[in-house]
C-alpha positions in Angstrom: 0.0 0.0 0.0 1.7 3.2 -1.3 -0.2 5.5 1.1 1.8 4.3 4.1 5.2 4.7 2.5 7.4 7.4 4.1 10.0 9.3 2.1 13.1 11.2 3.4 16.1 13.0 1.8 19.6 13.7 2.8 22.2 15.9 1.1 25.9 16.8 1.2 28.1 19.0 -1.0 31.9 18.7 -1.0 34.9 20.1 -2.8 37.4 17.4 -4.0 40.1 16.8 -6.5 40.0 13.0 -6.0 39.4 10.8 -9.0 35.8 9.4 -9.4 36.8 5.8 -8.5 38.3 6.9 -5.2 35.3 8.9 -4.4 32.9 6.0 -5.1 35.0 3.7 -3.0 35.0 6.1 -0.1 31.2 6.6 -0.3 30.6 2.8 -0.5 32.8 2.2 2.5 31.0 4.8 4.5 27.6 3.4 3.6 28.6 -0.2 4.5 30.1 0.8 7.8 27.3 3.2 8.9 24.0 1.9 7.5 24.8 -1.6 6.2 22.4 -3.6 4.2 22.7 -4.9 0.6 24.5 -2.2 -1.4 24.9 -2.2 -5.2 26.4 0.3 -7.5 25.2 1.2 -10.9 27.2 4.0 -12.5 27.1 7.0 -10.1 24.1 5.6 -8.1 24.2 3.4 -5.0 21.1 1.4 -4.2 20.7 0.2 -0.6 18.2 -2.4 0.5 17.4 -2.8 4.3 20.2 -0.5 5.4 19.0 -0.5 9.0 22.2 -1.1 10.9 22.2 0.9 14.2 18.7 2.3 13.3 16.2 2.5 16.1 13.1 0.4 15.3 14.7 -0.6 11.9 12.9 -3.9 12.2 9.5 -2.2 11.7 10.0 -1.4 8.0 11.6 -2.4 4.7 14.1 0.4 3.9 15.1 1.3 0.4 17.6 4.1 -0.3 19.3 5.6 -3.3 22.5 7.7 -3.1 23.4 9.6 -6.2 26.7 11.3 -6.8 26.5 14.4 -9.1 29.2 16.8 -10.3 27.5 20.2 -11.0 30.9 21.9 -11.6 34.5 20.7 -11.7 35.8 20.0 -8.2 32.3 20.1 -6.6 30.5 16.9 -5.7 26.9 16.6 -4.5 25.7 13.5 -2.7 21.9 13.2 -2.8 20.1 10.4 -0.8 16.5 9.4 -1.1 15.1 7.0 1.5 11.8 5.2 1.4 10.3 3.2 4.2 7.6 0.6 3.5 5.6 -1.4 6.0 7.0 -4.9 6.2 5.1 -8.2 6.8 5.4 -7.9 10.6 3.8 -4.5 10.5 0.7 -5.9 8.7 0.5 -9.0 10.9 0.4 -6.8 14.0 -2.1 -4.5 12.4 -4.5 -7.3 11.6 -4.1 -9.1 14.9 -4.5 -5.7 16.7 -7.7 -5.0 14.8 -9.4 -8.3 15.5 -8.4 -9.1 19.1 -5.1 -7.9 20.5 -5.3 -4.1 20.2 -2.1 -3.6 22.3 -0.1 -5.0 19.3 -0.7 -1.7 17.5 2.2 -0.3 19.7 4.5 -2.1 17.3 2.9 -0.2 14.3 3.5 3.1 16.1 7.3 2.4 16.0 7.1 2.5 12.1 5.7 6.1 12.3 8.2 7.4 14.8 11.4 6.0 13.3 13.6 8.4 11.4 16.4 7.0 9.2 17.8 10.4 8.1 20.1 10.5 11.1 22.0 7.4 10.1 22.1 8.2 6.4 23.2 11.8 6.9 25.9 10.5 9.2 27.1 8.1 6.4 27.4 11.0 4.0 29.1 13.2 6.6 31.7 10.4 7.3 32.9 10.4 3.7 36.4 11.8 4.0 37.7 12.8 0.6 40.9 14.3 1.9 42.4 10.8 2.4 40.2 9.0 -0.1 38.7 6.7 2.5 35.7 6.9 4.8 36.4 7.9 8.4 34.8 9.4 11.4 36.4 12.8 10.7 34.8 16.2 11.0 31.3 16.3 9.6 30.6 18.6 6.7 29.5 22.1 7.8 30.8 21.9 11.3 
């Protein structure tokens, strides 16, 4: 059911002189270590399925994310992330059981509506350290 899907975005702009392959490697390393999940790369786009590592209430939804790397001008790189949450099977089981007899199970469904994956995904983008060409827990962008 599309009406229950939730959408979020994250963004980061950086200045770098690193070659594209080194940038892609750094972004992928940061995503793997911060959000986890099944990560695939197609050109300049990273697709992440169930990247819910260290995410509060991550078990309450299926998480799909796309991180796109764009170069609007030479030396400037934009990282755009789009995150979609979809109710998973456990969500629907709890909703149905809660409707028919065990209303307290709806507490599980509330977790779906209060979880916010932007924190973890923004942290992953902020951890991309292009000075050394690898991901690290260095100074976040803009701080």
